[in-house]
N, C-alpha and C positions, 0 to 999 in steps of 0.2 A: 333690569327693572326690579326695584325693591318690592318685596311682598310684605303687606301688613296684615295684622290680625287684631281682633279685640278680645282680650282675655277678661272674662267676667268672674268676679269673686263674690260669692254669696253663700256663706257657710253657716251652719247652725251656731257655731261659736261666736259669730260676729253679731253680738247682741249685748245690751246692758239694760239694767232696770234703774230708773232714776226718777226722782221727784222734781217738780218745778211748778212755776205758774207763769203764764204769758201776761205781759203788761201791754194793755191796749192804749192807754193814755195816762195822763198825770193822775186821774181819778178812777180808772177802771182797770181791773185785773181779774184773772181767773182765781178761783180758790186753789189752795195747795192740792196737788194730785200727782200721780205718777204714770209712767208708761213703761212698757217693755219695748225699748227701741231696738231696731235691727239696722245693720249697715251693709251696704253692698258697694263694690267698686268695679269700674271697667277701665282697663288699661289698653290703650292703642299703642302697638309697637311693631317694629320690624321683625320679620321671621328670617333667621339665618339660613345659610345653605344646608345646615344640618336638620332643618325642619323645626328648630327650637327658637323661641324668642329669648327666653332667659328663665332662670329659676324663680318663678313668681310666688313660690311658697314664702319668700321673705316678706312680701307685701301682705300675705294672709297673716303671718305672725305679727306684723306691725299693727294691723287692724285688731287682731285678738288682744294685743297689749293695750291699745287705746280703750277698747271696750272694758277691759279689766280695770283700768285706771278710773273709769267713770261709773262703774257698777256700784249700785246701792248707796248713792249719795243724793242729797238734795242739792240741785244746781241753782246757782244764783248768778245773774249777770253783773259784771264789773263796770260795764260801760252804759248802763241805762241812764237816760237823762231824768227818769222819774223815780229811781230807786237809789237810796243812799245806804251804804253798808258801813256799819260801825263795829269796831273790834273792841271788846272789853276783855277782862281777864279770863272770863269763862265762856263768853258767847260771841257769836257773830250776829249782830242785830240788823235786820233789814227794815228800813224806814220807808213806808209808802203811804202817801195821802193821809198822814196823821196816825197811821197804824205803826206799831212797834212790834216786829215779828222776830222773836229770839230763836236762834238755832245753836245747837252744840257744834263746836268747831269740827269734831270728829265725824259729824253727820253731813257736813256741807262741802261743796266744791264750788269755788268761784271760777268763772270762765271769762276770757277776754271777748265778751260779746255784748251787744246792746239788749238782747232778749234771749231767753233760753227757748229756742224754737228749732224745728227741724231745718229751717233755712240756715240758721246760724250754726247748728251742729254739723250740717253737711259741709259748710265752708271750713270749719275748724279741722275736720277730718281731712278734707282736701288739702289744706295748707300743710298739714303734717306729712301727708304722702308726697307732695311736691318737694318739700324740704328733704325728705328721705331719698327721693329719686335723685335730687341734685347731689346730696352727700355721697351716695353710692355710685355716682357717675353713670346712671342708667340712661344714656343719651338715646338708646333705642326706644324708650318710652316717650312718645310724642304727644300723648293726651291722656288725661285722667278724668273720670267722672265718678262722683261719689253720691250715693243716695242714703238718706237716713229716714227710716220709717218709724212713725210713732204708733202705728197700728196697721192692720191689713188695709190696703188701698189708700193709705195716707202717707205721703213722703214729700221730701223736697230734695233737689239735687244741686250740686255745684260742680262746675267743670273748669278745667284748665287745658290749654292747648299751647304747644311750643311755637 
């Protein structure tokens, strides 16, 4: 009989600070603001006869790297039906409900999401971990759940099961 376990990863380094605004409709959005986001992940996997599932430090490093990629940027959604992004020589300009919001390229990060929310961020982290699992051929990992926190007591999760 196969034995399974859930490995939970939630380290101090699994965090990033980023700015954003949530878009509620074609005419309503939050003001520009930021969060100190935190990330956690749970991996369901088989335990081998040696009492070891696998070296899960590689997943910690993967999450550390993602957090580093996202740290200290203003995040904008590429797929919002209510926001249009315009690239000029010097700026990335967000157009929303008649407003023109310019950003320096070096300060922005566009993401393949409809909205920059913990719901969408948790999905992005999950997709990258599942891609990593597949590329590394970690068949012993049968489920992954990711949580992204925008503050204490406020998070969203995304889950994948084989």
